[in-house]
C-alpha positions in Angstrom: 6.0 34.3 -60.1 3.7 36.0 -57.6 2.6 33.8 -54.7 -1.1 34.0 -55.8 -0.1 32.8 -59.3 1.9 29.9 -57.8 -1.1 29.0 -55.6 -3.4 29.0 -58.7 -1.0 27.3 -61.1 0.1 24.4 -58.9 -2.7 24.0 -56.3 -5.7 25.4 -58.2 -6.8 27.7 -55.4 -7.6 31.4 -55.9 -7.3 32.4 -52.3 -5.2 31.5 -49.2 -6.8 30.3 -46.0 -6.7 32.5 -42.9 -3.1 33.2 -41.7 -1.4 31.3 -44.6 -0.5 34.5 -46.5 0.9 36.2 -43.4 3.1 33.1 -42.7 4.3 33.0 -46.4 5.0 36.8 -46.4 7.0 36.6 -43.1 9.1 33.8 -44.6 9.7 35.7 -47.9 10.7 38.7 -45.8 13.4 36.3 -44.4 12.0 36.2 -40.9 12.3 32.9 -38.9 8.7 31.9 -38.4 6.8 29.4 -36.2 3.5 28.5 -37.9 0.8 27.1 -35.6 -2.1 25.8 -37.5 -4.6 23.1 -36.4 -4.7 19.7 -38.3 -6.0 20.3 -41.8 -5.1 24.0 -41.6 -2.9 23.8 -44.7 0.6 23.9 -43.1 2.5 22.5 -46.0 1.5 25.3 -48.4 3.1 27.8 -45.9 6.6 26.5 -46.8 6.0 25.1 -50.2 4.9 28.3 -51.8 7.7 30.6 -50.5 10.2 27.9 -51.6 8.6 27.9 -55.1 8.8 31.7 -55.3 12.6 31.7 -54.8 15.6 30.2 -56.6 17.1 27.1 -55.0 16.0 24.1 -53.0 14.0 23.8 -49.8 15.1 21.3 -47.2 12.2 19.8 -45.3 13.0 18.0 -42.0 10.2 15.6 -41.2 10.0 12.7 -38.7 7.8 10.3 -40.5 8.6 8.3 -43.6 4.9 7.9 -44.6 4.4 11.6 -44.3 7.5 12.3 -46.4 6.4 9.9 -49.1 2.9 11.3 -49.2 4.1 14.9 -49.5 6.7 14.0 -52.2 4.1 12.1 -54.2 1.7 15.1 -53.8 4.3 17.6 -55.1 5.4 15.3 -58.0 1.7 14.9 -59.0 1.7 18.8 -59.4 4.8 18.7 -61.6 7.0 19.9 -58.8 10.4 18.1 -58.4 10.7 16.6 -55.0 12.7 13.8 -53.4 13.1 12.2 -50.0 15.9 10.4 -48.1 14.8 7.8 -45.5 15.8 4.6 -43.8 16.0 1.6 -46.1 17.7 3.4 -49.0 21.2 2.2 -50.0 24.2 4.5 -49.7 24.3 4.6 -53.5 20.6 5.7 -53.8 21.3 8.5 -51.2 24.4 9.5 -53.2 22.5 9.9 -56.4 19.6 11.7 -54.8 21.9 14.2 -53.1 23.8 14.8 -56.4 20.5 15.6 -58.0 19.8 18.2 -55.3 23.0 20.0 -56.2 23.2 19.7 -60.0 19.5 18.9 -60.9 16.5 21.2 -60.6 15.0 19.6 -57.4 12.9 22.0 -55.4 12.3 20.0 -52.3 14.4 17.5 -50.3 12.6 15.7 -47.5 14.9 14.3 -44.9 14.7 12.9 -41.4 16.5 14.8 -38.5 18.8 11.8 -38.0 20.1 11.9 -41.6 21.2 15.5 -41.4 24.1 14.5 -39.1 25.6 12.0 -41.6 28.8 12.9 -43.3 27.4 12.2 -46.8 24.6 14.8 -46.2 26.9 17.4 -44.5 29.3 17.4 -47.5 26.6 17.7 -50.1 24.6 20.3 -48.1 27.6 22.7 -48.4 27.2 22.7 -52.2 23.4 23.1 -52.3 21.7 26.4 -53.1 19.3 26.3 -50.1 16.4 28.9 -50.1 14.5 27.7 -47.1 14.7 25.2 -44.2 11.3 23.9 -43.1 11.0 22.0 -39.8 7.7 19.9 -39.9 6.2 18.5 -36.7 8.4 21.1 -34.9 7.0 20.1 -31.4 9.4 17.1 -31.6 12.3 19.5 -30.8 11.0 20.2 -27.3 11.4 17.9 -24.4 8.1 19.4 -23.1 6.4 18.3 -26.4 4.5 15.0 -26.6 6.8 13.4 -29.1 10.3 14.6 -28.3 13.1 13.4 -30.6 16.7 14.4 -29.6 17.8 14.3 -33.3 15.7 17.5 -33.8 18.2 19.4 -31.6 20.8 18.9 -34.4 18.7 20.9 -36.9 20.4 24.1 -35.7 23.7 22.8 -37.0 22.3 23.6 -40.5 22.7 27.3 -39.5 26.4 27.0 -39.0 27.1 26.3 -42.7 24.4 28.6 -44.1 23.7 31.2 -41.4 21.5 33.4 -43.8 19.0 30.7 -44.7 15.5 31.4 -43.2 13.8 28.8 -41.0 10.1 28.0 -40.9 8.9 25.6 -38.2 5.4 24.1 -38.3 3.2 22.2 -35.9 -0.5 21.6 -35.2 0.0 20.9 -31.5 2.0 23.1 -29.1 1.4 24.3 -25.5 2.7 27.8 -24.6 5.9 26.5 -23.1 6.5 24.4 -26.3 6.0 27.4 -28.5 8.7 29.3 -26.6 11.0 26.3 -26.6 10.8 25.6 -30.3 12.0 29.1 -31.1 14.7 28.9 -28.6 16.0 25.5 -29.7 15.9 26.5 -33.4 17.8 29.8 -32.5 15.3 32.1 -34.1 16.9 35.6 -34.5 13.7 37.1 -33.2 10.6 35.5 -31.7 7.9 35.2 -34.4 5.1 32.8 -33.8 2.0 33.1 -36.0 -0.9 31.2 -34.6 -4.4 30.5 -35.7 -6.8 29.7 -32.9 -7.2 26.0 -32.3 -10.9 26.4 -32.0 -13.0 24.3 -34.3 -16.5 25.7 -34.2 -18.0 23.0 -36.5 -16.6 20.2 -34.3 -18.7 18.9 -31.4 -16.6 17.1 -28.7 -18.3 14.5 -26.6 -17.1 12.1 -23.9 -19.7 9.3 -23.4 -19.6 6.9 -20.5 -20.0 3.5 -22.0 -19.3 -0.2 -21.0 -20.6 -1.7 -24.3 -18.4 0.2 -26.7 -19.1 -1.9 -29.8 -22.8 -1.3 -29.8 -22.4 2.4 -28.9 -20.1 2.8 -32.0 -22.9 1.2 -34.0 -25.5 3.6 -32.7 -23.3 6.6 -33.4 -22.5 5.5 -36.9 -26.2 4.9 -37.7 -27.2 8.4 -36.4 -24.2 10.3 -37.9 -24.1 9.5 -41.7 -20.9 9.9 -43.6 -17.4 8.6 -43.3 -15.7 8.0 -40.0 -12.5 6.9 -38.3 -12.6 4.7 -35.2 -9.3 4.8 -33.3 -8.2 1.8 -31.2 -4.9 0.9 -29.5 -4.3 -2.7 -30.7 -4.1 -4.2 -34.2 -6.3 -7.1 -33.0 -9.1 -4.7 -32.0 -9.0 -3.0 -35.5 -10.0 -6.3 -37.2 -12.4 -7.3 -34.4 -14.5 -4.1 -34.5 -14.4 -3.8 -38.3 -15.9 -7.3 -38.6 -18.5 -6.5 -36.0 -19.6 -3.4 -37.9 -19.6 -5.3 -41.2 -21.9 -7.9 -39.7 -24.2 -5.0 -38.7 -24.5 -3.5 -42.1 -21.7 -0.8 -41.9 -19.2 -0.8 -44.8 -16.0 -0.9 -42.7 -12.4 -2.0 -42.9 -9.4 -2.1 -40.6 -5.9 -0.5 -40.9 -2.7 -0.7 -39.0 1.1 -0.4 -39.5 1.6 -4.2 -40.1 -0.2 -4.1 -43.5 1.8 -4.2 -46.7 1.8 -1.2 -49.0 -0.7 -2.7 -51.5 -3.2 -3.4 -48.7 -2.7 0.0 -47.2 -3.3 1.7 -50.6 -6.4 -0.3 -51.4 -7.9 0.4 -47.9 -7.1 4.1 -48.0 -8.5 4.6 -51.5 -11.7 2.7 -50.7 -12.2 5.0 -47.7 -11.2 8.2 -49.5 -13.6 7.3 -52.4 -16.4 6.5 -49.9 -16.6 2.8 -50.9 -15.7 2.1 -47.2 -17.7 4.2 -44.7 -15.6 3.5 -41.6 -11.9 2.8 -41.1 -11.1 1.1 -37.7 -7.4 1.9 -37.1 -4.5 2.3 -34.8 -2.9 5.8 -34.8 -1.0 4.7 -37.9 -3.9 6.0 -40.0 -4.4 9.7 -40.9 -1.0 11.3 -41.3 -0.8 12.8 -44.8 -4.4 11.7 -45.7 -6.4 14.8 -46.4 -10.1 13.9 -46.5 -12.3 16.9 -45.8 -15.7 15.2 -45.4 -15.1 13.0 -42.3 -18.2 13.4 -40.2 -17.0 11.6 -37.0 -13.9 10.5 -35.3 -14.5 8.0 -32.4 -11.8 7.0 -29.8 -12.5 3.9 -27.8 -9.3 4.1 -25.7 -7.8 7.1 -23.8 -4.9 8.7 -25.8 -1.6 9.3 -24.1 -1.8 13.1 -24.4 -4.2 15.8 -25.4 -1.9 16.8 -28.2 -2.4 13.3 -29.8 -6.1 13.4 -29.2 -6.5 16.9 -30.7 -4.6 15.9 -33.8 -6.6 12.7 -34.4 -10.0 14.2 -33.5 -9.2 17.2 -35.7 -9.3 14.9 -38.8 -13.1 15.3 -38.6 -14.9 18.1 -40.4 -12.1 19.7 -42.3 -14.7 20.9 -44.8 -16.0 23.1 -41.9 -19.3 21.4 -41.9 -20.8 19.9 -38.7 -18.7 16.9 -37.4 -18.3 15.0 -34.2 -15.2 13.9 -32.1 -16.4 11.3 -29.6 -14.5 9.6 -26.8 -16.1 6.5 -25.3 -15.0 6.2 -21.7 -15.3 3.8 -18.8 -13.5 3.9 -15.4 -11.3 0.9 -16.4 -9.8 3.1 -19.2 -8.2 5.4 -16.6 -6.5 2.3 -15.0 -5.3 1.1 -18.4 -3.8 4.5 -19.2 -2.0 4.7 -15.8 -0.6 1.2 -16.4 0.4 2.1 -20.0 2.3 5.2 -18.8 4.2 3.3 -16.1 5.1 0.5 -18.5 6.3 3.0 -21.1 9.2 3.6 -18.8 11.1 0.3 -18.5 13.9 -0.1 -16.0 17.2 1.3 -17.2 18.8 -2.2 -17.0 16.1 -3.6 -19.3 16.8 -0.8 -21.8 20.5 -1.7 -21.8 19.6 -5.4 -22.1 17.5 -4.7 -25.3 20.4 -2.7 -26.8 22.8 -5.7 -26.3 20.2 -8.2 -27.6 19.8 -6.1 -30.8 23.5 -6.3 -31.4 23.4 -10.1 -31.0 20.3 -10.3 -33.2 21.9 -8.4 -36.1 25.4 -9.7 -35.4 26.8 -6.2 -35.1 30.3 -6.0 -33.7 31.4 -3.2 -31.4 32.6 -0.1 -33.3 30.6 -0.7 -36.4 27.1 0.0 -37.9 27.2 3.9 -37.7 24.2 5.1 -39.8 23.5 1.6 -41.0 19.8 0.4 -41.2 18.4 -3.0 -40.5 14.9 -4.4 -41.1 13.5 -5.3 -37.6 10.8 -7.9 -37.1 9.9 -6.9 -33.5 7.7 -10.0 -32.9 10.5 -12.3 -34.0 13.1 -10.4 -31.9 10.9 -10.4 -28.8 10.2 -14.1 -29.0 13.9 -14.9 -29.6 15.0 -13.0 -26.4 11.9 -13.9 -24.4 10.8 -10.3 -24.0 7.3 -8.6 -24.1 6.7 -6.8 -27.4 5.4 -3.6 -25.5 8.6 -3.6 -23.3 10.8 -4.0 -26.4 9.0 -1.1 -28.2 9.3 1.2 -25.2 13.0 0.3 -24.7 13.6 1.2 -28.4 11.8 4.5 -28.0 14.0 5.3 -25.0 17.2 4.4 -26.9 15.9 6.7 -29.6 15.3 9.5 -27.2 18.8 9.1 -25.9 20.2 9.4 -29.5 21.6 5.9 -29.9 19.3 4.7 -32.6 16.1 5.5 -34.5 13.2 3.2 -35.3 11.1 4.2 -38.3 7.5 3.2 -38.5 6.6 0.1 -40.4 7.5 1.2 -43.9 7.0 -0.2 -47.3 10.0 0.4 -49.6 9.1 -0.5 -53.2 11.5 -2.6 -55.2 14.0 -0.5 -57.1 16.4 -1.1 -60.0 19.2 0.8 -61.7 21.2 -0.3 -64.8 24.9 -0.5 -63.9 26.4 -0.8 -67.4 26.4 1.6 -70.4 23.8 1.5 -73.2 26.3 -0.1 -75.6 27.3 -2.8 -73.1 23.7 -3.5 -72.4 22.9 -3.9 -76.1 25.9 -6.3 -76.5 24.6 -8.3 -73.5 21.1 -8.5 -75.1 22.6 -9.7 -78.4 24.6 -12.4 -76.6 21.8 -13.4 -74.2 18.7 -13.6 -76.4 16.5 -15.1 -73.6 16.9 -11.8 -71.7 16.3 -9.5 -74.7 12.5 -9.3 -74.3 12.8 -9.2 -70.5 15.1 -6.1 -70.6 13.2 -4.4 -73.5 10.0 -4.7 -71.4 11.7 -3.1 -68.4 13.3 -0.3 -70.5 9.9 0.5 -72.1 8.1 0.5 -68.7 10.5 2.7 -66.7 12.6 5.7 -67.6 15.9 7.1 -66.3 17.3 3.6 -65.4 20.8 4.5 -66.5 21.0 7.5 -64.2 18.9 6.8 -61.1 17.1 4.0 -59.2 13.5 3.6 -60.3 10.7 2.1 -58.4 9.3 -1.0 -60.1 6.4 -3.3 -59.8 7.2 -7.0 -60.4 3.5 -7.9 -60.8 3.2 -5.3 -63.6 6.3 -6.5 -65.4 5.0 -10.1 -65.1 1.7 -9.1 -66.6 3.4 -7.5 -69.6 5.6 -10.6 -70.1 2.6 -12.9 -69.6 4.7 -14.5 -66.8 4.5 -14.6 -63.0 6.1 -12.6 -60.3 8.4 -15.3 -59.1 9.9 -15.7 -62.6 10.4 -11.9 -62.8 12.1 -11.8 -59.4 14.4 -14.7 -60.4 15.4 -12.9 -63.6 16.1 -9.6 -61.8 18.2 -11.4 -59.1 20.2 -13.2 -61.9 20.9 -9.8 -63.6 21.8 -8.3 -60.2 24.4 -11.2 -59.6 25.9 -10.5 -63.0 26.1 -6.8 -62.1 24.1 -5.8 -65.1 21.6 -4.1 -62.8 21.3 -3.3 -59.1 18.0 -4.8 -57.8 16.7 -3.9 -54.4 13.7 -6.0 -53.3 10.8 -4.5 -51.5 10.7 -4.5 -47.7 7.8 -4.0 -45.3 9.5 -4.0 -41.9 10.3 -1.1 -39.5 13.9 0.1 -40.1 16.2 0.4 -37.2 19.2 2.8 -37.8 22.2 3.1 -35.5 22.9 6.8 -34.9 26.2 6.0 -33.2 28.7 3.2 -33.8 27.6 0.1 -31.8 28.9 0.5 -28.2 29.7 -1.9 -25.4 26.6 -2.0 -23.3 28.8 -0.7 -20.3 29.2 2.6 -22.3 25.5 3.1 -22.8 24.6 6.1 -20.6 21.0 6.8 -19.7 20.6 9.9 -17.5 18.5 9.1 -14.5 17.7 12.8 -14.3 16.3 12.8 -17.9 14.5 9.5 -17.3 12.6 11.0 -14.3 12.0 14.3 -16.0 10.4 12.6 -19.0 8.3 10.4 -16.7 7.0 13.5 -14.9 6.1 15.1 -18.2 4.3 11.9 -19.3 2.4 11.8 -16.0 1.3 15.4 -16.4 0.1 14.8 -19.9 -1.8 11.7 -18.7 -3.5 13.7 -15.9 -4.6 16.3 -18.5 -6.2 13.5 -20.6 -8.0 12.1 -17.5 -9.3 15.6 -16.6 -10.6 16.1 -20.1 -12.4 12.7 -20.0 -13.9 13.0 -16.5 -14.7 16.8 -16.3 -18.5 17.3 -16.1 -18.6 21.0 -15.4 -16.4 22.6 -18.1 -16.9 22.8 -21.8 -14.7 20.2 -23.7 -13.5 22.8 -26.3 -12.6 25.2 -23.5 -10.5 22.6 -21.8 -8.6 21.9 -25.0 -8.1 25.5 -25.9 -6.9 26.4 -22.4 -4.4 23.5 -22.6 -3.0 25.0 -25.7 -2.7 28.4 -24.1 -5.8 30.2 -25.3 -7.4 32.0 -22.3 -10.1 34.3 -23.5 -12.4 31.6 -24.9 -16.1 30.8 -24.4 -17.9 27.6 -24.1 -18.7 26.0 -27.5 -22.4 25.4 -26.8 -22.3 22.0 -28.7 -20.2 19.6 -26.7 -21.8 17.1 -24.3 -21.2 19.3 -21.2 -22.6 22.4 -23.0 -25.7 20.5 -24.3 -26.5 19.6 -20.6 -26.0 23.2 -19.6 -28.2 24.4 -22.5 -31.1 22.5 -20.9 -31.0 24.9 -17.9 -32.3 27.7 -20.3 -29.9 30.2 -18.7 -27.6 32.7 -20.4 -23.9 32.2 -20.0 -23.8 35.4 -18.0 -26.4 34.2 -15.6 -24.8 30.8 -15.2 -21.3 32.2 -14.6 -22.7 34.8 -12.2 -24.3 32.1 -10.0 -21.5 29.6 -10.3 -18.8 32.2 -9.4 -20.8 33.5 -6.4 -21.5 29.9 -5.2 -17.8 29.0 -5.4 -16.7 32.2 -3.5 -19.3 31.7 -0.8 -18.8 28.0 0.0 -15.0 28.2 -0.1 -15.4 30.6 2.8 -18.1 28.8 4.7 -20.1 25.5 4.3 -23.9 26.2 4.1 -27.1 24.3 3.7 -28.7 24.7 0.2 -31.5 27.1 1.4 -29.1 29.6 3.0 -26.8 29.4 -0.1 -29.7 30.3 -2.4 -30.6 33.3 -0.3 -27.0 34.6 -0.5 -26.9 34.7 -4.4 -27.5 38.2 -5.8 -28.7 39.4 -9.2 -30.3 36.2 -10.5 -33.8 34.9 -9.8 -34.1 32.1 -7.3 -35.6 29.5 -9.8 -32.5 30.0 -12.0 -30.1 29.9 -9.1 -31.7 26.6 -8.0 -31.1 25.2 -11.5 -27.4 26.1 -11.4 -26.8 24.7 -7.9 -28.6 21.4 -9.0 -26.3 21.3 -12.0 -23.2 21.9 -9.9 -24.3 19.1 -7.5 -25.1 16.6 -10.3 -21.7 17.3 -11.9 -19.8 16.8 -8.6 -18.6 20.4 -8.2 -20.8 20.9 -5.1 -20.9 18.1 -2.6 -22.8 17.6 0.7 -20.9 16.6 3.8 -22.3 14.5 6.7 -24.1 17.6 8.1 -25.8 18.3 4.7 -23.7 21.4 4.2 -22.4 22.2 0.7 -18.7 22.5 -0.1 -16.8 23.1 -3.3 -14.9 20.2 -4.7 -11.4 21.2 -6.0 
């Protein structure tokens, strides 16, 4: 089938977005390709369509369980066969899933980078007819990226077994050095990065100085109708601000990673369907949720990096209509961010102590637990070992970066069952155990494929059909599980911690001081870029972001808060730049009083020159010394 026919048949679109077709054609021409598209730019279609156009299966390496599940669900809803392997699945479930990837007609296998190093995957991978390898969130492979994951470095091992398979890497956020590094780390045969400009012409960025953030949010939401996301750093704040907005007549709700699956789904759907106008959330919200008509994204805390900010802010205005990305800032936020960056690098001894405490908590002996997953209640663990939650979290992230373990996001795994005996044996059991006959018939009528695969079930739904209650259903399933009639895996809602190496003696835990300090330097540089973005008063916000991502020949947007102030001067960009450039060159050579400076400017009327100089003074680019002479602030 032609790529346009595939697009129409499965996605219902007649045309591709800009650059999508170029990326797809490069991939089909078997060129390793790095696709750089901003958030909402339609990255997934760039690997899904070429995979659909060829025989075989596409392996998608993805770092987030929630993202994997969303994409699998999206494909399945389009009658495309897709599966995922993630933390919390049993070995048997993984076994069956991988078998289906070899012998079934599965088109997409989503897998985390950690799982591709397991023996069970390596052996099955050899037998798969792989047509494409897609690396999602590809910035994770670079130590210069904002979310480096060492396990991503293992992805190139997939080339050894199948050297002819084409790679496509995708990201929405990469600086120039990260773009080069991604291609180098993935061993591209030739450099081939296809990039759409990160400019969002319909999106107005604004940084607003504000002490009373709650009331400012209220004002913004009343003046910008439509749906909105308000990003905050703590779970406590999500609820607090959502309640404040509700009391003031705004239909709002809160969202964070600690909610169970049912709560998340209800809250997401209410917002997607416009029943809820505003979601107040931690950064757990947004991945995989494609809502085009978000009119504003408001941040009340400084993000850790401009990559994270650009991705979150970019969830506004995907329909290409006017939208706003607003950062509320006060000087205390700078101090908070600096403290946060420092505390995200715990002492090396503390990191080792947390590793040892985990082994005690899970009762894991030395030499065991390779690739095994455990549900981790971080609050319970922190209290038991008298540790700060934030310290524990950052120690776990460091152990993850060193390749010892991985911590998945808080993840809801639905209950699953599989029938472990033959149809004849099950019938015989029903005849002999009449009280389970209706129970089993109801399950068999409700779910298909139970003799071959694990199926997700809903105990509430089964209880409703039996006119019973959930507890009774769970007891019945547990009883059948104990008799080995079925395998029953109950739902979980905890983060999953997976050991990537066998559990080591803490003396053998090696954390490179060089890597530690390099990563700290990278984090500090990213923090400084965020602070510059938040405090700059002389440069267009969009220009700052685009320059950060390596775009040089860009013009001011004309709609951000800085540009709006500049627009009041009623000067053309050429006039403003001419005066500003001349002023900078002059006062860097000699400090002058304002009257002499005005006389030295050429090519622009004095009244316009005065306006530019006043603007530069008001925005702290020109400052007066004790002698009232003007100098340029670096």
